[in-house]
MOPAC internal coordinates of N, CA, C and O (Angstrom, degrees):
PM7 1SCF
backbone

  N    0.0000 0     0.00 0     0.00 0    0    0    0
  C    1.4561 1     0.00 0     0.00 0    1    0    0
  C    1.5297 1   111.03 1     0.00 0    2    1    0
  O    1.2310 1   120.01 1   151.94 1    3    2    1
  N    1.2953 1   117.59 1   -28.06 1    3    2    1
  C    1.4572 1   120.31 1  -177.47 1    5    3    2
  C    1.5299 1   112.33 1   -73.24 1    6    5    3
  O    1.2310 1   119.91 1   143.25 1    7    6    5
  N    1.3278 1   117.78 1   -36.75 1    7    6    5
  C    1.4610 1   121.13 1  -177.83 1    9    7    6
  C    1.5309 1   112.69 1   -64.56 1   10    9    7
  O    1.2310 1   118.04 1   135.24 1   11   10    9
  N    1.3234 1   121.33 1   -44.76 1   11   10    9
  C    1.4762 1   119.43 1   177.91 1   13   11   10
  C    1.5366 1   112.81 1   -62.56 1   14   13   11
  O    1.2310 1   120.24 1   143.40 1   15   14   13
  N    1.3083 1   117.15 1   -36.60 1   15   14   13
  C    1.4678 1   119.84 1   177.79 1   17   15   14
  C    1.5173 1   110.77 1   -66.67 1   18   17   15
  O    1.2310 1   120.39 1   141.58 1   19   18   17
  N    1.3272 1   116.86 1   -38.42 1   19   18   17
  C    1.4571 1   121.13 1   179.08 1   21   19   18
  C    1.5268 1   110.63 1   -66.54 1   22   21   19
  O    1.2310 1   120.18 1   139.00 1   23   22   21
  N    1.3051 1   117.25 1   -41.00 1   23   22   21
  C    1.4680 1   121.14 1   178.47 1   25   23   22
  C    1.5209 1   110.38 1   -64.93 1   26   25   23
  O    1.2310 1   119.91 1   138.67 1   27   26   25
  N    1.3171 1   117.78 1   -41.33 1   27   26   25
  C    1.4613 1   121.90 1   178.37 1   29   27   26
  C    1.5259 1   110.87 1   -63.06 1   30   29   27
  O    1.2310 1   120.56 1   136.93 1   31   30   29
  N    1.3254 1   116.54 1   -43.07 1   31   30   29
  C    1.4618 1   121.01 1   178.12 1   33   31   30
  C    1.5276 1   110.66 1   -63.59 1   34   33   31
  O    1.2310 1   120.14 1   139.24 1   35   34   33
  N    1.3175 1   117.35 1   -40.76 1   35   34   33
  C    1.4588 1   121.18 1   178.90 1   37   35   34
  C    1.5287 1   111.19 1   -63.84 1   38   37   35
  O    1.2310 1   120.38 1   139.56 1   39   38   37
  N    1.3125 1   116.87 1   -40.44 1   39   38   37
  C    1.4741 1   120.25 1   179.25 1   41   39   38
  C    1.5260 1   111.03 1   -66.33 1   42   41   39
  O    1.2310 1   120.32 1   138.20 1   43   42   41
  N    1.3276 1   116.99 1   -41.80 1   43   42   41
  C    1.4674 1   119.68 1   178.21 1   45   43   42
  C    1.5250 1   111.11 1   -66.27 1   46   45   43
  O    1.2310 1   120.45 1   143.52 1   47   46   45
  N    1.3271 1   116.74 1   -36.48 1   47   46   45
  C    1.4621 1   121.17 1   178.19 1   49   47   46
  C    1.5178 1   110.69 1   -65.23 1   50   49   47
  O    1.2310 1   120.35 1   137.04 1   51   50   49
  N    1.3264 1   116.94 1   -42.96 1   51   50   49
  C    1.4645 1   120.18 1   178.15 1   53   51   50
  C    1.5241 1   111.30 1   -63.86 1   54   53   51
  O    1.2310 1   120.13 1   141.76 1   55   54   53
  N    1.3245 1   117.35 1   -38.24 1   55   54   53
  C    1.4571 1   120.67 1   177.93 1   57   55   54
  C    1.5260 1   110.34 1   -63.47 1   58   57   55
  O    1.2310 1   120.19 1   136.10 1   59   58   57
  N    1.3202 1   117.24 1   -43.90 1   59   58   57
  C    1.4613 1   120.92 1   178.60 1   61   59   58
  C    1.5216 1   110.71 1   -63.20 1   62   61   59
  O    1.2310 1   120.09 1   139.05 1   63   62   61
  N    1.3235 1   117.43 1   -40.95 1   63   62   61
  C    1.4669 1   120.82 1   178.57 1   65   63   62
  C    1.5262 1   110.77 1   -64.18 1   66   65   63
  O    1.2310 1   120.21 1   138.27 1   67   66   65
  N    1.3180 1   117.20 1   -41.73 1   67   66   65
  C    1.4627 1   120.53 1   179.14 1   69   67   66
  C    1.5247 1   111.36 1   -64.55 1   70   69   67
  O    1.2310 1   120.42 1   140.65 1   71   70   69
  N    1.3260 1   116.80 1   -39.35 1   71   70   69
  C    1.4661 1   120.64 1   177.65 1   73   71   70
  C    1.5245 1   110.24 1   -63.57 1   74   73   71
  O    1.2310 1   120.23 1   137.00 1   75   74   73
  N    1.3260 1   117.16 1   -43.00 1   75   74   73
  C    1.4642 1   121.30 1  -179.40 1   77   75   74
  C    1.5227 1   111.52 1   -63.87 1   78   77   75
  O    1.2310 1   120.23 1   134.99 1   79   78   77
  N    1.3135 1   117.16 1   -45.01 1   79   78   77
  C    1.4657 1   120.88 1   179.57 1   81   79   78
  C    1.5254 1   110.19 1   -64.90 1   82   81   79
  O    1.2310 1   120.27 1   138.01 1   83   82   81
  N    1.3173 1   117.08 1   -41.99 1   83   82   81
  C    1.4585 1   120.78 1   178.90 1   85   83   82
  C    1.5202 1   111.09 1   -62.61 1   86   85   83
  O    1.2310 1   120.27 1   137.41 1   87   86   85
  N    1.3219 1   117.09 1   -42.59 1   87   86   85
  C    1.4631 1   121.07 1   178.54 1   89   87   86
  C    1.5235 1   110.95 1   -60.61 1   90   89   87
  O    1.2310 1   120.19 1   133.74 1   91   90   89
  N    1.3197 1   117.25 1   -46.26 1   91   90   89
  C    1.4609 1   120.52 1  -179.93 1   93   91   90
  C    1.5240 1   111.40 1   -63.80 1   94   93   91
  O    1.2310 1   120.18 1   137.66 1   95   94   93
  N    1.3240 1   117.25 1   -42.34 1   95   94   93
  C    1.4614 1   120.05 1  -179.22 1   97   95   94
  C    1.5263 1   112.33 1   -68.33 1   98   97   95
  O    1.2310 1   120.27 1   143.65 1   99   98   97
  N    1.3191 1   117.08 1   -36.35 1   99   98   97
  C    1.4724 1   120.08 1   178.28 1  101   99   98
  C    1.5232 1   110.35 1   -65.86 1  102  101   99
  O    1.2310 1   120.19 1   137.99 1  103  102  101
  N    1.3227 1   117.24 1   -42.01 1  103  102  101
  C    1.4678 1   120.11 1   178.51 1  105  103  102
  C    1.5208 1   110.45 1   -62.76 1  106  105  103
  O    1.2310 1   120.52 1   134.59 1  107  106  105
  N    1.3264 1   116.61 1   -45.41 1  107  106  105
  C    1.4696 1   119.97 1  -179.54 1  109  107  106
  C    1.5250 1   111.49 1   -66.25 1  110  109  107
  O    1.2310 1   119.93 1   140.22 1  111  110  109
  N    1.3122 1   117.74 1   -39.78 1  111  110  109
  C    1.4618 1   120.40 1   178.70 1  113  111  110
  C    1.5247 1   111.30 1   -65.20 1  114  113  111
  O    1.2310 1   120.59 1   140.64 1  115  114  113
  N    1.3166 1   116.48 1   -39.36 1  115  114  113
  C    1.4634 1   119.78 1   179.22 1  117  115  114
  C    1.5257 1   111.04 1   -63.73 1  118  117  115
  O    1.2310 1   120.40 1   136.58 1  119  118  117
  N    1.3232 1   116.85 1   -43.42 1  119  118  117
  C    1.4663 1   120.01 1   179.24 1  121  119  118
  C    1.5284 1   110.49 1   -68.43 1  122  121  119
  O    1.2310 1   120.46 1   143.88 1  123  122  121
  N    1.3317 1   116.73 1   -36.12 1  123  122  121
  C    1.4602 1   118.96 1   177.47 1  125  123  122
  C    1.5253 1   110.73 1   -64.65 1  126  125  123
  O    1.2310 1   120.61 1   138.22 1  127  126  125
  N    1.3126 1   116.44 1   -41.78 1  127  126  125
  C    1.4590 1   119.85 1   177.63 1  129  127  126
  C    1.5249 1   110.98 1   -63.13 1  130  129  127
  O    1.2310 1   120.67 1   137.04 1  131  130  129
  N    1.3288 1   116.32 1   -42.96 1  131  130  129
  C    1.4665 1   119.18 1   176.96 1  133  131  130
  C    1.5245 1   111.09 1   -63.29 1  134  133  131
  O    1.2310 1   120.64 1   143.93 1  135  134  133
  N    1.3312 1   116.37 1   -36.07 1  135  134  133
  C    1.4569 1   119.64 1   177.75 1  137  135  134
  C    1.5188 1   112.02 1   -66.20 1  138  137  135
  O    1.2310 1   120.51 1   139.76 1  139  138  137
  N    1.3259 1   116.63 1   -40.24 1  139  138  137
  C    1.4610 1   119.83 1   177.54 1  141  139  138
  C    1.5219 1   111.67 1   -64.85 1  142  141  139
  O    1.2310 1   120.59 1   148.91 1  143  142  141
  N    1.3201 1   116.48 1   -31.09 1  143  142  141
  C    1.4624 1   120.92 1   178.09 1  145  143  142
  C    1.5309 1   112.23 1   -87.98 1  146  145  143
  O    1.2310 1   120.85 1  -177.22 1  147  146  145
  N    1.3323 1   115.97 1     2.78 1  147  146  145
  C    1.4639 1   123.86 1   178.07 1  149  147  146
  C    1.5290 1   112.73 1    65.68 1  150  149  147
  O    1.2310 1   120.71 1  -145.22 1  151  150  149
  N    1.3272 1   116.25 1    34.78 1  151  150  149
  C    1.4582 1   121.13 1   176.27 1  153  151  150
  C    1.5237 1   112.68 1  -110.27 1  154  153  151
  O    1.2310 1   119.90 1   164.90 1  155  154  153
  N    1.3112 1   117.80 1   -15.10 1  155  154  153
  C    1.4633 1   121.32 1  -176.05 1  157  155  154
  C    1.5205 1   110.25 1   -79.21 1  158  157  155
  O    1.2310 1   121.60 1   -39.45 1  159  158  157
  N    1.3068 1   114.53 1   140.55 1  159  158  157
  C    1.4518 1   120.36 1   175.18 1  161  159  158
  C    1.5254 1   108.40 1  -107.50 1  162  161  159
  O    1.2310 1   120.90 1    -8.50 1  163  162  161
  N    1.3144 1   115.89 1   171.50 1  163  162  161
  C    1.4601 1   120.24 1  -175.44 1  165  163  162
  C    1.5199 1   111.80 1   -61.73 1  166  165  163
  O    1.2310 1   120.10 1   140.42 1  167  166  165
  N    1.3287 1   117.41 1   -39.58 1  167  166  165
  C    1.4611 1   118.99 1  -177.57 1  169  167  166
  C    1.5222 1   111.19 1   -66.00 1  170  169  167
  O    1.2310 1   120.32 1   150.98 1  171  170  169
  N    1.3228 1   116.98 1   -29.02 1  171  170  169
  C    1.4640 1   119.42 1   176.87 1  173  171  170
  C    1.5263 1   110.95 1   -67.80 1  174  173  171
  O    1.2310 1   120.67 1   138.78 1  175  174  173
  N    1.3210 1   116.32 1   -41.22 1  175  174  173
  C    1.4565 1   119.79 1   178.96 1  177  175  174
  C    1.5221 1   111.02 1   -66.15 1  178  177  175
  O    1.2310 1   120.38 1   140.85 1  179  178  177
  N    1.3194 1   116.88 1   -39.15 1  179  178  177
  C    1.4653 1   120.82 1   177.50 1  181  179  178
  C    1.5174 1   109.81 1   -64.21 1  182  181  179
  O    1.2310 1   120.06 1   137.13 1  183  182  181
  N    1.3131 1   117.48 1   -42.87 1  183  182  181
  C    1.4642 1   120.12 1   177.81 1  185  183  182
  C    1.5202 1   111.32 1   -62.65 1  186  185  183
  O    1.2310 1   120.45 1   140.49 1  187  186  185
  N    1.3127 1   116.75 1   -39.51 1  187  186  185
  C    1.4640 1   119.84 1  -179.46 1  189  187  186
  C    1.5243 1   110.90 1   -64.60 1  190  189  187
  O    1.2310 1   120.11 1   144.33 1  191  190  189
  N    1.3350 1   117.39 1   -35.67 1  191  190  189
  C    1.4577 1   119.97 1  -178.60 1  193  191  190
  C    1.5254 1   112.39 1   -84.63 1  194  193  191
  O    1.2310 1   120.26 1   134.32 1  195  194  193
  N    1.3108 1   117.10 1   -45.68 1  195  194  193
  C    1.4658 1   120.69 1  -172.78 1  197  195  194
  C    1.5247 1   111.92 1   -98.68 1  198  197  195
  O    1.2310 1   119.97 1   142.11 1  199  198  197
  N    1.2976 1   117.67 1   -37.89 1  199  198  197
  C    1.4587 1   120.94 1  -174.25 1  201  199  198
  C    1.5100 1   114.47 1   -76.44 1  202  201  199
  O    1.2310 1   120.06 1   161.06 1  203  202  201
  N    1.3046 1   117.49 1   -18.94 1  203  202  201
  C    1.4645 1   119.52 1   179.27 1  205  203  202
  C    1.5159 1   111.72 1   -73.18 1  206  205  203
  O    1.2310 1   119.91 1   151.65 1  207  206  205
  N    1.3187 1   117.77 1   -28.35 1  207  206  205
  C    1.4659 1   120.97 1  -178.67 1  209  207  206
  C    1.5313 1   111.94 1   -63.17 1  210  209  207
  O    1.2310 1   118.66 1   131.07 1  211  210  209
  N    1.3399 1   120.16 1   -48.93 1  211  210  209
  C    1.4701 1   118.70 1   177.25 1  213  211  210
  C    1.5365 1   112.63 1   -63.06 1  214  213  211
  O    1.2310 1   120.10 1   147.60 1  215  214  213
  N    1.3274 1   117.42 1   -32.40 1  215  214  213
  C    1.4699 1   119.11 1   176.48 1  217  215  214
  C    1.5104 1   110.94 1   -64.04 1  218  217  215
  O    1.2310 1   120.62 1   139.46 1  219  218  217
  N    1.3125 1   116.42 1   -40.54 1  219  218  217
  C    1.4712 1   119.92 1   178.28 1  221  219  218
  C    1.5224 1   110.92 1   -65.32 1  222  221  219
  O    1.2310 1   120.29 1   142.87 1  223  222  221
  N    1.3179 1   117.05 1   -37.13 1  223  222  221
  C    1.4662 1   120.47 1   177.99 1  225  223  222
  C    1.5331 1   109.78 1   -66.76 1  226  225  223
  O    1.2310 1   120.54 1   140.55 1  227  226  225
  N    1.3206 1   116.57 1   -39.45 1  227  226  225
  C    1.4696 1   119.54 1   179.69 1  229  227  226
  C    1.5171 1   111.74 1   -66.74 1  230  229  227
  O    1.2310 1   120.10 1   146.82 1  231  230  229
  N    1.3176 1   117.41 1   -33.18 1  231  230  229
  C    1.4637 1   120.23 1   177.61 1  233  231  230
  C    1.5249 1   110.24 1   -64.91 1  234  233  231
  O    1.2310 1   121.37 1   143.72 1  235  234  233
  N    1.3288 1   114.97 1   -36.28 1  235  234  233
  C    1.4719 1   119.20 1  -179.33 1  237  235  234
  C    1.5019 1   108.10 1   -71.50 1  238  237  235
  O    1.2310 1   120.10 1   180.00 1  239  238  237

């Protein structure tokens, strides 16, 4: 009984990790695109690098 619960927990953990990584990459890609179009400001780039980490922690 313990092994199926452990496998289920591992699958849910991997899903949460994938969501967190995807969220961080989408934020960074959006800011990079805005930067290429010359619309991004410095605070946006800082948020993309530093501010995405707490969001990923909150998702977990």
